[in-house]
N, C-alpha and C positions, 0 to 999 in steps of 0.2 A: 766814945774818943776820949783819950786821957788827955792831961795837960801835955804831958811830955810826946803823946802821939802827935797833937796838934803843932808844938813848936819844932819835932821834926819833919812835918810836912811842910811847914813855913819853910823852914831852912832849907828845902829840897833833898833832907837827908832820909824821909821814908820814902819809899817807892809805892806807887800807886798799884792796886792791884784789880787785873781787869780780866773777865773771864771772856774768853774767845771760843766761837765754834768753828770747827773744821769741819767742813761737809763738802760732798762731791760724790759723784760714783765711785764702786769698787775700782780698784786698780788704776785711781788717778794720780797719785802719788803722795795724799794726805799725810801719811806716817812717815815717809821718806822727807817729806818738807819739816813737819817737826823734829823729827829726828836731827837735821842739818841745824835747826835754829837751835838746840841746846847747845849746852858747853861741851868741848870736845872729850872730856872725860866722863861726860854723861850718857853719850852716844851709844845707840846699839848697833852690833855689826849686821846682824840677821835681822831683816825687816820681814814681818809676816803678817799677812791680812789681819786687818782689826776685826774681832767678833764682838758687836754690840758698841763699845766704846771705850776709851781710854783716857785717863787723864795725864798729862803733862803739865811741867812747869819750864819754862825758861824766862831769864830776865836781860832787860836792855838797859841802857843808861837811866832810863827813868821810871820804868814800868815791870811789874813782875807778871807775866802771863800765865794763867791759868788756861790751858787749851783742851777742851774736850774734843777730842778724834774719835769722830762719829763712823762707825763703819759704813760704806756706801752700797754694801750689797742690797739687793732688793728686799729681802725680808727683813733687814734691820730699818732700812730708811723711816719707817712709821714710829722710829723711837726719837727721830731728832725734834720733831714739835714739842716733845716733853722738855726741851733744852732752849728753846727760844727765848722763854722770858727771863732767863739767868744771862743771855749771851750779850755782853755791851758791844761786841763787834763780830763780824763773819768772817773766815776766808772760806773761800769758794774755791775747790781747785778743779781743773778740767783737763782731761789727757788730751792736749792738741792732737794728738796722732790717731784718735779714735774718731773718726768722721762718722761713723755708723750710729755710735751713740749719743751723737751731739744732740740730738732729738730728745733723748731721754734726759739728758743733762739740762737741758732747757726747760723741760716740763717739770724737773726737780726744783729749779730755779724759780718757776712761776708760782708753784706751791707753795715754796718758802717765802715769797715775796707777800703773796696774798693772804698768808697766814695772820690771824687776827695780832697775835703775840709779836708779828714784825712790820706788819703793814702800817701801821701809825707812827713807828718811831725811826727817828733819822738816826739808824743805826748804819755803821761804815760798815761797807763790804768790800774785801780785797779779793779780787781773782787773781789766781794764779793761772795761765794757761801753760800748761806744765809739758814735759816729755818735748821741749823744743831741739833736744839732740838727735831726734830720731827723725829719719830723710821724709817720711809723709806729714811731717807736723805742719799745721795750718798756722798759720801767723797770729799775732794777739788781736790784731785787728781784725781777721778774718772770722776768729773766734767771737768776739766782740759783737760782729755783725750777727753772727748764726743764732748767739743767745740774745739779740735785740738789747743789750746792754742801753743803747741811748734812749731806751724807753724808762728807764729807772731815773726818775726826775726827782723823788722826793728822799732821797740818801744820798751820801755820798760814796762814791766805789771807784775802782780803780783797777786797771788790769794790767798784770805784768808778765812778761815773757819768763818762762823758769826753767831750769835744768836742776830739780831736785838732787838728783845723784851727786851731781859736780856743786850745788849750792849755788849756781848761777841764777840771778835775779830775784833771791829770795829777800837779801838786805833791802833792796829798793821798797820792797812791798812793805815789810816790817816799820822802814822808816816812814812812808806814807802812812800807817795805820796809827804809829805813834803819835805822827802831827793830828789826824783826824780827832784822837781822843785825848789828846791836850786841846784842841778849839771846842771840843764839847764841853770839858771842863770848865774853860774860860766861858763860854754860853754861860753854861750853868752859874758860876758864879757871879756873872753879871745879871743874870736873874733874879737871884738872891738879894743882888744890892738895891 
């Protein structure tokens, strides 16, 4: 890191870059959420299912997010683990109206949490209980119970009710994620001193 970069960082002029993995079953709304988080002039009108993965970028006041939008289709989920090491945060999206596949979502979450590249890290996980606009949608509290989120003791996590199409609930989640990353940076700085 050059002197100018350090100075810009100290002055708060340089935004920290963060790699975020966006995971969840197919059709949960991952791509729609990421699209909503991008500036309006960069948003896509037609959202299509992600094949493999795509990389998107968006900025907040203090961070530059590089988001790996991972396909949630069964045949692609084995690709997720190849990106765990690089991820500094995880967004896990759940279709809160899809009660039948809640068990599959829990299995995928358990696999993620037990993977060696995730298990021993304090990586923040943001859950979006998405599709809250649908009449059969479960509350974020019920989704949390079905996924047994209260058992996650070694990582900061937060669940937000969201409607990705309207963009509702997304800012709350991103604000929480920003706060977690800032705290993590502060803790790292304290350890170095």
